[in-house]
N, C-alpha and C positions, 0 to 999 in steps of 0.2 A: 504494500500500500504506500503510495507516495504521499508526501506531506502536503498540508494545505498550502496553496501557492497564490501568487499575486499577479494580476494582470497589469503590466506597465504601459503607460502611454505618456505623452506630453502633459496629459491632464493630471497625472498622478496615479498611484496604485489603487486597486479595487479588490476587496477581499470578501469571500463568503466564508463564514466562520465554521460551518459544519463540515465534517469529514464524510466520505473519504476524498472527495474531489476538492478543487480549489477555485476560488475566484477572489478577486481583490477589489481594491478601490479604484474608481475611474474619475474620470472627468472632473461659461465665463460671462457677465452682466455689465450693464453700462451705468455710469454715473448719470443720474438725472434722466435716464431713459436713453436707450441706444437706438438711433435711427436705423432704418433698413439700409441706408447708404454707407454705414460704418464699415471700415475694412474688416474682412473676415466673417461678417455676419452670415453671408451665404454659405460659407464652408463649415459653420458651426451654429446651426439654428438654436435660438435661445427661447423662443416663445413657448408658452404653456401649451400642452396638448400633444407635443411630439413624443414619440415612443420608439425605441430601437431595441431589437432583440438580436443577439449575436450567438453564433456557435463558436465555442472555444475548445481547442484541442491542445493538449500539452503532452510532451514526451521527454522523459529523462533517459540518459544513457543506460541501456540495459533493461529498460522497462517498456511494456506495451503502452501505446497511446491512451490517453484518457480524454473524455469529452464532457462538456458541461455547457449549459446555456446561461446567458446573462441578459437581463433586461434593464434598460435605463429609461427614465421618463423625465421630461422637462416640466417643472412645476410653476414656471413663471417668475416674475420679478417680485422680490420681497425686501422689506426693510431689515437691516442688520443693527439698527439702533438698539442700545441696551445690552448688547453683548460685549464683553471685555475685549478691548483692542480692535473693535469693529465699528463702522458707522456707514451711513449712506444706504444705498440699495444695491442689490445684486440678483442675478438670475440663478435660480436653484435647479439642480438636477438630483434625482434620487435613483440609486441603484438597488436592485433587489438583493444585493449583498448586504444591505443595511447601511450603506454609506451615502452621505449627501455632499454635494459640492455647490459652491457659489462662485459665479463668474461675472466679470464685467468686460465691456469692450469700449475702446476709444480709437483715436487715430493711429495708435501704436500697434493695435491688434487685439486679440482676445486673451484674457489671462484669468487665472483662478485667484480668489482672494481668501477663501476659507474652505474647510472641509469638516465633516463630523461623522465619526463612526458611532455604532450603537453604544460603545463604552464611554463616549464623551458626553459630559453634561450639557455642553453648548458648542456651537461652531468654533473651531480652532483657527485663528487667523494665520495666513501664510506670512512669514517674516518679510519676504519680498514678493513682487509679482511673479507668479509662476505662469509663464506664457504657454498657451496651447498652440497658437499660431501668431507669428509676429509679422507686422507689415515692414516693407512692401512684400506682396505675395508674388515674388519673382525668384527665379533660380539664383541661389547664392545667399539669400537672407538667412542669417543664423542667430542663435541665442542659446543661453545656457539655462538648465534647470537641474535640480537634484534628482537622482534616481537611486536605486539600490540593486543588489544582485537578487532578483526575484526567483531565479531558477537554480542557480549554483548552490550546492550544499556539500557539506563534509560527509564522508562515508561513515566514519566511526566516532563522531563527537556529538555531544548534545548541548544545546540544540543544534541540529545539523545545518539549519539555514544560515547562509552567509549574511543575510540582511540584518541579523541581530547584532553582529559585530561591525558591520559597515552600513549604517542606516542612511547615509547621505553621500552619494558619489556624484560629482559633477559630470553631467552629460551635455555634449554639444549637439544641438539639433540644427539641421540645415534643410531648406527647401531645395531638393535636388532635381525636381522635374515638375512641370506644369502641363496643363492640357492633356492629362493622362486619361485613358479609357480603362475602366475597371469593370470586370464581370464578377458579380457575386450571386449568391442564391436569391438575393432580393431584387436582382435585375441588372441591367447594364447602366453604367454611370460614365458620363463624359465631362471633360473640363476639370479634371481632378488635380489636386496637389499631392505630390509624394514627398514626405518628410523623412529624413534619416537621422537617427540619433546614434552617437558613438561615445563610448567611455571605456575606461579600463579600471580594473581593481587589482591591487597587488596582494597576492596570497601565496602561502607556502604550498607549492604543488605536491611535492614529495621529496624524499632524500636525494633522488637522482637529479631532478630538475631544479630543486631549491625554490627560491622566490621567483615568481613570474607575474608579469602584467597580463591578466586575462581579459580578453575583449568582451564588452557588452554592446550589443547592437540592436537597434529597433528600426522598423520601417512602418510608416503610417500613411494611409491614403484618405484624404478629405475631399468630398465631392460636393458641388453646388447644390443647395437645397436639401441635402441629406445629412452631411457631416461625416463622421468617421465611418468608413465602410470596410476597412481591412487593416489589420495590424499583424506584424510578424516580429518575434523577439528571438534572439539567439544568444546563448551564454555557454559556449563550449568549454570543456575542462581538459580532456586528454591527460588525466592525472590519476595515479593510484589512490590519492587521498581525497579527491574531489569528484563530484558528479555534476555534469552539465546538462543542459536541456534546451529545448526549443518550444515555442508557443505560437499558435496562430489563432487569430480571432477574425471572423467574417460575419458581416451583416446578413441576416436571413429574412428579416422583415422590419418595416418601419412605417410610421405614419406622421 
C-alpha cells in the first residue's frame, strides 16, 4: 500500500486524508472585483458555479499504478475581513479533499492569497503571493513558488515522505508554449498555455552515490474558458535508499 500523496500544481498541494489512495491540496481572486478583461482570467475561471473533476493516476517505482478522482468547485468571491493576517476579498475554491483556496487577480496575473485544510481553524495567509499564472502570458515568462517532494520517499525510514523534512523547495515555473491543443477525456481544448516547473532537492541517495541533487519537474496545461486540464509530475530517484514516482492528472468533466 502506498502512502497518502499530494497533488502538486502552481496552485499549491491538495490532499485527501483517507487511505489507501492519495490526493492533496490544489489550487486566485481580485481586489475590488476582477474584471473579465484581467490577464489570466480566461485561463483560470474564478466565478461561482464552475466545477472540475479530474482523474488522477500515480505510480511509485516498483508498485502498480493507483487511480483516484478529484473534484474542485468555484464558490465565488468572499470577504476575508476578520481573519488574522487577511483583508479584502478573494475568490474561493473548494476541493473534495477538504481543502479551500482563495485567489485574486490583477494586472500581474492570478495568485493565491490563502488556503485552509480541515485541520485549520481559519484560512492561513500565504507569506507572499503564490502565482498560479503570471503575466504576460507569453513564452519565457517565469516566476518562483515553493513546492515540496510530493512523491519521493525513503524506503526504510519513518516517516518515509521527503516532504516532512523538506517542506519548502523553490521551484521555477516558466510558460514554455502557447496556442497548444490538448485532448482530454473532457474534450478537445485549443489556445492553451503549457507551464513547466523545475526544482531540485539535495538528498543522500545511498552509500555509493552519496548526496545528489534530485530533479522535481511538473508540466501544467491551462486552456481558455476551462482552466487546468492536465498536469504531469515526475520525481525520479534511481537510488537504493529512495523511491521515486510519477503522477498524472487529467480533466474528465467540467462545467
